[in-house]
N, C-alpha and C positions, 0 to 999 in steps of 0.2 A: 504493500499499499504506500502510495506517495504521502508525504507529510501534509500535502495540500488537498487530499481527497475529502477531508472534512474541515471546513473553515469555521472558526469560532471567533466572534467578536462581541464586545459588550460596549454599549453606548446608551446614555440616557435611561439607565435602568432596564434596558432590553438586551437580552442575549440573542444574537442571530446565529443560527447554525445552518450552514449551507453545504449540501451535498455537491461535491465539486469534481465530478468526472463527466464533463459535458460531451467528450468524445465517445462515451459509452452510455449516454443518456442517463447518467447518474445511477446506473445499476450498482448495487451494494456488494462489495467483495466481502469475504469472510473477515478480513482484518478490519474492515470498515464497521462491521457490527459492533465490535468492542469499542472502536473509536467513537462511534455515535452514542453508545451508552455512556461512555466516559464524558462526552461533552454535555449530555443531558444532565448527568449527575453533578457535573461541575457547576452548571447554571443553577441547579436546584440548591446547591450548598452555598452559593455566593449571595451574601446578604444584600449586595448592591443590585442584584438582578430581581426584577419583579414580574417580567413577562419573558417567555421564550418564543422566538419566531423561527420556524423551520421552513426551509425552501431549497430550491435547486438552482444550479447555474446552467446557462444555456437554454436549450429548448424543451427540457424535460424537468419535471419535479423528481421523479424516480421511476424508472421503467422496470423495477423489480430487483431480484437477487442476481448477482453475477459471481458465482462461486466456482466457475469452471476451471480455475487453475489448480484446485485441489483434486488430486487424482484418486482420492479415497471414495467414501460413500457418495452416492448421487441422489439428487432430488429430481422431481419431474423436469424434463427438458434438458437433462444432462448436467444441470448445476449440481454442485457438490455441497454436502453438509460438512460443517467443521467436525473434526474428530471428537472434540469435546464441546458440547453445546449445553449450557446451563440456562434453561428457560427463564430462571429468576432474574438473569442479568441481561437478557436480550432487549433491544430497543423497545419493542411493543410493551413489554412488562414494565420496564423502567419508565416509559412514557406514561402509562396508566397510573403509576404510583407517585408521580411528581406532585409536589405541593404548588409549584408555580403554574399559572395558566399558560396554555400553549395555543399558538396560532400557526396553522399551515398556510403558506402562500403557495398555492398550486399553480406554478408558473407555466407548466406544460403537462406532458403525459404523466399520469400516475397509474401504474399498472401493477397488479399482483401485490407483492410486498410493499411497493410504493403507495398503493391505494390503502393498504392496512395502516401504514404510517400516518397518512393524512387523516384517516378515520380516527386514529388514536389522539389527535389533537382536539382541543376543545372547540376551536373555530376554524373554518376553512374558507379562505378567500381565493377565488380562482380567476385566471385569465380567460378571456372569452374563447380562445382556441385550445384551451386545456381539454384533455381527454381523460376520463376515469374508466379504466379497463378492469373489470372483474373477471379476468380471463383464466382463472385458476383451473377450472375443469377442462378448458381447452388445452391445458398443458398436462393434464393427468394428475392434478393435485387439488387440494381444497384450500380455502382461505385460511392459511396456517398461522397467521400472525395477528388475529383479532377480528377478522372480517365476519366470521360466523357469530361473534358476540355483538359486535357493533351494528351490523347491518339490520338484524331484526329489531333492534331497539330504535334505530334511527328511521327505518322505513316501514316498520310493521312486518309481520311474518310473510304475508303473501307477496309483497313487492320485493322483500329481501330474497325470498325463495326464487322468484322470477329472475332476478338479477344474477344470483349465484348459480342457479341451475343452467341458465342459458349462456353464461359467460359473456354477457354483452358489454360493449363499450359505450359509455355515455358521453355526450357532449357536456360542456360546462352549463349550458342552458337547461338541458335535461336534468342534470344533477341539481340545479337550482330549483326546478319545478318539483323535484322529489325532496327538497330540503336537505340534500346531502352535502351541499355547500351553502355557506352563509351569504356570500356576495359574489357577483361576477363583474369583472371590470374589462375594459377594452383590450388590454394586452398585458404582458408580464410586468412591464414597468409600472403600469397603473395599479395592478394587483398588489405589487410589492409596496407601493406608496400607500395604498389603502390598508394593508396589513400593518405597516409601520405606524400609520395614524391611529389605528385601533389599539395597537400595543401601547402607544403613548397615552391614550385615553385611559386604558386600564392601569398603567403604571403610575398615573397621577392619583389614584385612589390609595386608601390605606392598605399596604401590602399584607399585613397580618390578617386583616379581615378578608381580603381576596383569597388568600391561601386557605384560610379556615372554611370559606364557602366552597372552594373546590374539594377539600377533603370531605365535607359533608355531602356534596353532590355525589361524589364517588361512593361514600358509604351508603347513601340513600338508595343506590341501585340494588342493594342486597339485604335491606332490613325493613321491618314493618314500621308503620308510622310512629306508634307510641315509643318504640325503642329509639327511633331516629330523633324524635323530639328531645329525649334524654341526652343523646349525644350532642345535639346542637347546643343545648344549655351548657354542657361541659366545655364546649368550644367558645361559648360566649363569655364565660366568667373571666378568663384572662384578658379578653378584649376590653371589657368594662374597666379594667384597671390599667389600661395602656395609655401612654402619652398620646398616641395617635387618636384614641377615642376622644380625649380631652381637646386635642387640636381640632378635630372634626366638628365637635360641638361649638367651640369657641369661634371657628371660622364661619360657621353657619350664623351664629348670632351677630357677628361683625360684618356679615355680608361680603366676605372675601374668599378667594380660593384657599383651600387648606394646603399646608405644606407638611406632608407626612414624612416621618423619619424611620418608620418600620420598627418602632419600639413602644 
């Protein structure tokens, strides 16, 4: 893996992670899996980071896995599985467990593993010419990195079944109609600008509150309402004692924008 296959930059409380193999449509090699997980974890651990933005360079977001250099075990289509694969540390699992909110800027094709990565982000902003390809069964595999979990929740059972079983490719507008993406913009540059503007809007809010909300949204997917309310209350208690809560209330009373410090 080139040192530049995963780009990582932080500015204005936003960590931007860019898949950077444009000559191979940002397909992810085995080494890149670990590097992407490491970048996500670094952003999550960095107190200066409040939002994570994931995108690709060139004309693709991510066209899937590219593990063909490994001569060992093979996955559908000839791609290889790493000899040691710990599913607890792979990007889709790491992405799900983050506290920081995530935005995918789908600047181009998102296929297979790339589609699952986009689905794992909280918000998806797409360029008009982006394609979302659920082509797993056309390659002899299933959505192995979150698609079978995310798609029924995002689309409902019947639409998810239709998409997965047919292996269709959706245009950005079709994905927007299905609410599979949040926004569609004229081109990749406009989509990136929109994703950055959204990230800035989120980053201006109290980061501890945003992170607690994400944790509770994630927990709420698997727990009944009464239990969830108890967990929300436990998340609320430290927020009530935070300097950010006091700043938020004071700024509201003074009719000015709050300045949150994350404490």
